N, C-alpha and C positions, 0 to 999 in steps of 0.2 A: 611393610605393608600400607597402604595410604587408603583412608577413609574420607570422605565427606562427612563433615557434621555441620548441621543447621544452625547458623548464628543466633544468638538470643537476642541481637540487636543490632540493626544495620543503622549506621550513622549518616546523617545527612551529607557529610565530606565525603564519605566513601560511595554514597549513590551518586555524587555529582561528578566524582573524580574518575570511575570507571568507565564511563563514556567518552571522556576525554582521553583517558589514557588508549582507550580502544583506537579512536580516531589517530592520534600519535603514533600508535605503534602501526597501523595502517599506512599511514604517511612513510614511515621509514621502510617498511617491507616492499611500498611502491618503488622509492627510490632505488632498492637494491634490484627489484626487477627489471625498472628503466637500464640501469647499468649493466646488466647481465645481458639485455637486448642491445645493447650497444649506442644509448641514446644517454645524452646528458641528464641526469636524475633532477638537477636544481632547474634547467629550464623545462622539462617534462613536468614536474610538479607545479611550477608557474603557469603552464600552458593549461593544467587542469584546474586550479584553484584561484589563480588571480586573473588570468587574460579574459576569462567570460566576465569580468567585472569592471573592465576597461572603459565600457562606454556606456551612459545612462540608458540607451535603449535596450542594452544586453540586460540591466537590471530588471527591467518589466518581463523580458523572454526568460528570465530566471523563475520569476513568479508564476509564469504560465505553465513552464516545466514542473513546477513542484506543485501545482494546483491539483491535478489528479493524485498525486502521492499521498498530500495531506488528507484530503477526502477518504480515500480507500484505505490510508493507513490507520485513520479514525476508525474507521468500522472494524478492520483487524484488531485493533486494541479491545474492542468489545469481546471479541469472540477469546483472543488469548490470556485475557485476565479471567475469563470463565472454563479456562482452561479447554477449552474447545477451539482445534487446530484447523482453520479454514486455509486452506492453500489453494483454493478455486476461485479467488477476487477476479483473475482475469477473465474467466468464463462469464463471472455476473456482472463484469463490466460490458461485456459483448452483448448480454443479454438484453441489459437496460439501453445500451445503443440503439439494438435493434427495435425495442418497445418504443422508444422517443422517435426512430427513425417510420416507424408504422403509423403514428400520430401526425409526424410533419407531412408524408407522402400521401396521408388520405385526405388532407386539407390543402391540396396546391395552391389554392387561391385566397388561403387565409390572410387577413390584416391585423387581426386581433393579438395583442400581446399576450392574450390569456392562451395563446396557443403554447407558447414557451412553458407556460406553467403545467397546462396539460403533458406536454413532452416529459416534463421531471417528474411528474406524478407516475407516468407509465413506466418511465425508466427505473424508477424506485421499485415499481411493483413487479417488472421483469427479473430485474435483481433479486429482490427479495425472495420470490418464487424459485428461482435458480438455486439460491441458497438453502432453501426449506428442504430441498431433496436430499441432499446428505444428512441434514438434521434429521429426517423422518427417518431415514435408513438406518442412523447410527441409533436410535431410540429403539425403532422397532426390531431391526434384525443384528444388532451390535456390530455393525461394519465400522471399517475406519473411516472417520471422516477425511483424513489426509487424502486418502486414495480414491475415495468416491469424488470430491470437489476438484481433485486434480484432474481425473479423468473427464469430468463433465467439461473442464475448459475445452478438450480437445473437441468434444460434440458442439459446444459452441461456437468454436473457431470454424468448424464444418459446416454448422447451420448458417451462419452469417454469410460464408462464401456460396453457398447454395442460392440463397434468395437473392443475392445480388448478380449472379450468372444467370437465376432463373425468372422466378414471378416478378421481382421488384428492379429488373435490369430497365435502365432508362435505353427505349428503342432508338433514340438520337446520340447514343453514348459510341457509336460506330464499331460495334462488338466488345467494347473494353467492359468488364465487370463492374459497372456503376450504378447507382440508383439515381433518379432526377434529383437536382438541387433543392433543397429546401427552399420553402417560401422566406421572404425576408423577417416574416415574424416567428420564424423558428430558428433565426441565428441570434447567437449572443454576440453584442457589438462590443466594440474597444471601449474601454473605461478611461476617460480623461481626467486627470489630477490637476486641483485646483493650482493655479500659477505655472503651472509645468506644461499641460495640456496632454498629447497621447506618448506613453511612455513605452516604445517598442510593441510587442503585440499584446499586451497588457489588458484584460477584458474582465467582465464583471464576474465570470466565474469565479477569479480569484477571491473576491468579496465573499462568494457562498463558501468556500473552503474556509476562510477564516470564523465565520459563522458556524459551520459544521464543526470544527474543531471546539469552539468555544462552548456551543451547545452539548458536545459529547464529554466535555471536562466538567462542565456543570452537573449532567446527569450521573456521571460515574461518582463524583466526589459529594455531591448533595442530595441525592435522591435516593429513595427506600429501594428503587430498582438497580442502582449502581452497587448499593451495599448487597444485595442480593446475588448481583453477580460475583463481585469479590470473593464473596463468602462461599458460594459455590466452588469456585476457583481453588480457593486457598483450602479449605477445609469442609469438603461435600457431606461429612458426616454429621458436623455441627450444622450446616444448612438444614440437613433432613429433620433433626431435631427442632429447628426454629420453624418449620411447616413448609419449607421451599421445596421445590420439585425440580430435580435435576433436567429431566425431561424439557420442562417448558422453558428453564434458562437454555438449555441448547437451541431450543427452535427461536427463541427472541433473538439471542446474539447472532444466529447466523442469517436470521432476516434481515437485522439491523445491518450487518456487513454487506450483505448481497445489495440491499437498498441503497448504502452510500456507494458503494462499486457501481451499481446500475447509475447512479447520478453522475458520477464522475466521466463514466462514459457517454452520457449525453452531453455534457460539458464539454468534452473534448471534441466530439463530433460538431455540435452546434458551433463552436468557437473557434476552430480551426480546420475544419474540411468542410462541411457545409451539405454532407451528402454521406451516404456508405458506401464502403468498399471493403475488399475482402481484409485489408489489413487498416485497423482502425485505432490500434493499441499499439505501444513499444513496449510492452510487457510492465505496463504500469501495475498490473495485479500482483505479479510478482515480485517486482523492485519495492514496494509499499509494506513489503513484508520485513526488510530492513528498515525502512523508516518507523514501522510499531516498535522496533526493538530499540532503535537509536534514541527513541523518546521514552524508553523506559516504561512502556504501555501508559503514556500520560498523553491524552489527547492535546493539551495546550503545546507540550514539548513536540508534537507532531509537525508542527509548523516550521520550527527550527530545523527539525530533521529532515524534513521534507525539501527545504532549502539546501541543506548540505548535500544531500543524495542527488538533488537535481543540478547543482553546481558540478559535482562528479559526472554528471551525464554530458552538460554542455562542455564541461571541459575535454572529456574523450573526444567529441566532434571537433573542437578546436585544435587540440593536438594530432587529430586524424589530418587535418588540413594543413597545419603548419609545419610539423614534423614526420608526417606519414607513419605515424605510431597506429598499429591495427587495432580497430573498434573493440577486437576481442579483449583486449587490456582493460578496458572500461568494467567488463565482466568480471575478469580478475580481481580488480579493486572491488567490485561489490562483494564478493565472495570471501575476501580477505575480511573485509569490514562485518560481515554478517557473522564468520566465525569468531572474530575478535569479541564481537558483542555478545554472542553467546557464551563465550567462555568468561567473560567479564561477570555477566547476569549470574553465572554458577558460581563464581569466587564471591560476589557479593552476596549471595544467600548461604553461602557454605564456607566453611574453613576447612582448610586441607590439614588434615593429623596424622603425623609419621608415627606407627607403632612398629615396635620391634618383632622378631618372630615368636618370642615365647609368648607375648601379650597377644599376638595374632591367632596363635593356635587356642589361648584361653577364650578367647572372642568367639573363634570359629563353634568352640565345643558348647559355649552358652547359647549361640544361636541354633544350632541344633538340637539341645536340649529344649 
């Protein structure tokens, strides 16, 4: 019989080694998969993880790809630390993008740079309100926030599809489901680097992602609210004795997570698309779940985790072009990585204990008694 016994102490060495080992095991399994599919595993891994960094401009594109993952991942860390399982960040991203789009399309002649700030605020409000729905249903009706937040994602996708094909469609788009282009004041410009100039598509939203991760780390590790979130996630009964309320914590973390996902949606559209269309995300809300766990629920580590996952995404595109490897293989990589991270997290917090049949019978009898 196998049981999992909580560890009394988790060493720093184990905390660091587990994510690294998870990535290495993912690489090894990825090489086996490539070999089984008939591809050179060494060349395939090179295309996935080395080729995207071969040119300086591609490094800028790597940060652009990681930008929404870092922001959304930071928001999800708030939820997961509180033991609230938000799986609907994709829908919250869409609602945030729609809120920002409504502001931009309402002022087509605007020239003030305050427009971009108003778009950011409305995006965060839209994402927060969409995240509030599963929180309230969980508190009031004891519903499962995993299912509710996930189902709301599909509602959000249908909602944005309806508005770009109906009331917000550009009459000059020749029938294509597109809105009017945002005014220049509503677009996020590229960010020049001192002594280098422009580096690929690097834009100012990347700097916002770093600030969000730093602010998230400071709040969770240095503020009373962060202690409250962690305590209610790890020991809710102790939190209640301390005077904290589980319901308010659930609402707070879901709204923070939704607001950051909405902000990521606004940045993604304003920096890279410039208008609303049926598909404004490439699954960032779901991919950011991997980022949160790869970062071990640490917002500062979400920067490195976002870059690693973004590298795999860009590497999948490079491998698809150079070696004709199906894009679905990238999804397999992410799935294996998430599984390894979850398994590693379990082994970090718990140790495996093997007990014999006689001891197992005694343990079962004591449990029933």
